[in-house]
N, C-alpha and C positions, 0 to 999 in steps of 0.2 A: 490586531493582526501581527504586530511586532512581537507581542508576548507569546503568541502561538508559535511563531517561527523560532523564538529563543528556546522555548520548551522543546521543540522538535530537534534543534541542534544539540541540546543537552542529552536528549535520548540517544541520538546518533553517537555521541561521544561515549556514553555508557555502554552501548552495544559494541562499539569497537574495542573498548577495554575488556569486555567480557569475552570477545572472540580471541583477543591476544592471550588472555589468561587461560582460556580453554584449549589453546594450541598445545599445551603440555600433554593432553590426552589423545591417544590415537583414535579412540572411539569418537571423541568430539570432532577431530579432524575429518573422520569419515562422514559423520553426520553433516557437518558444514559443507563438505564437498558435494555430497549427494543432494542436499537441499538446493545448493546453488545450481547444480546441473539440471535439477527438475524444475527450477524456476519458482520454488516455494521458500526461498530464503527470506531473511529479515528485510531485504531491500524491496520486496514485493509491495509492502505497505506504502513505502515512499513513491514507488512508481504509480500505484493506483491513486494516491493522494494528488500527485502532480497531474495525472490524467483527469481526475475529477475537478481540480481547480481550473484546468484549461477548458473543460467542458462547461463549467459554470460561467466562465467569462464569455464563451461563444454563445451560450444560451441567453445570457443577459443582453449581449449585443443584438442578438436576433429579436428578442422581445422589444427592445428599445426601438429598433428599426421598424418593426410592425406597428408599434404605437404611433410613430411619426407618420407612417403611411396611412393608417386608418383614422388617426385622431382620437382613438379610444384610450382613455387614461386608465381604464380598468378600475374605476371607483366602485366601492361597495359600501352600503350603509346597513348596519346591523342595529336593530332596536330590541331592547329587552323591556318587557312590561310585567307588572304584577298587579292583579286586581285586588279588590277589598277582601276576597276570601283567601288570598295567599297563593292563588294559582299563577304560575309564571308562564310567560310565552316569549317567543323570539320570532322576529321577522327580519327578512333581509331584502334589500333591493339594490340593483346595480345598473350600470350603463349597458351591459351586455345582455342580450336575450339568451335564455337557457338553451343549451344545445347548439350554440353558434360559435363554438371555439374552433378557430382555424389552426390546424396543426401542420399545414403544408409548409415545407421548407425548414421545419425544425431540425436543428443539428442532432446527430445521433452520437451517443457515447460509444467510443471504441476503446476497448480495454488495451492497456499497453502491451506491445509486442516485444519479445526479447529475441534477438538474433542468436545464432549458434555461437558466434564468437563472444557475445556478451554473456552467454551462459557458461562457456568453458573457461573464460579468463579468471573468474574468482576461484575455480577449482584447482588451479595450478599449485598454489601454496599448500592446501590440505593434502593433495595427492603426493606432493613432494615430501610433506611431513610423514605420511604413511610409508612411503618408500624408504625414507631415512630410518624410521623406527624398525622396519623390516630388515634393512641392511645391518643395523646395529645389533639387532637380536640374532640374526644369522651369524654375524661375525663373532659375537660373544659365545654362541653355541659351538662354532667351529673351534675357537680357541680352547674352550673347555673340553671338547672332544679330543683335540690333539694333545693336550696336557694330561689327560686321564691316564692313569697307570693301572693296568689290569691286574698286576700282581697282587 
């Protein structure tokens, strides 16, 4: 688990570096801002992984609680056999009767929700960069226009 978390942190660092380097381009700034506003940015994967991990823990706790209530350990025995002719067969047996799976009270997965403020806050910097590029371009065009000599 620690190895997976270490890999995740390294990926996050690489993504941050890529976003900083892409800040030079106004097109990249627009894309990053639009993706953040739409909720489809790179952070969506982290939000869903966190929600899935939380759900996994809730589900495991529910299953353990049900096992303690019913005394059902959920054991299953699988047997593979091969006869003299080389025909293979498989049989299985378990503690639970087929069709008797109780799904009452199972926790439901709920996808992560993003509030408006959470969606807008990451767009401030990219929109600021686009405004800065626009002001610099307009200023440069104005200076060039004023200095232009018609003669």
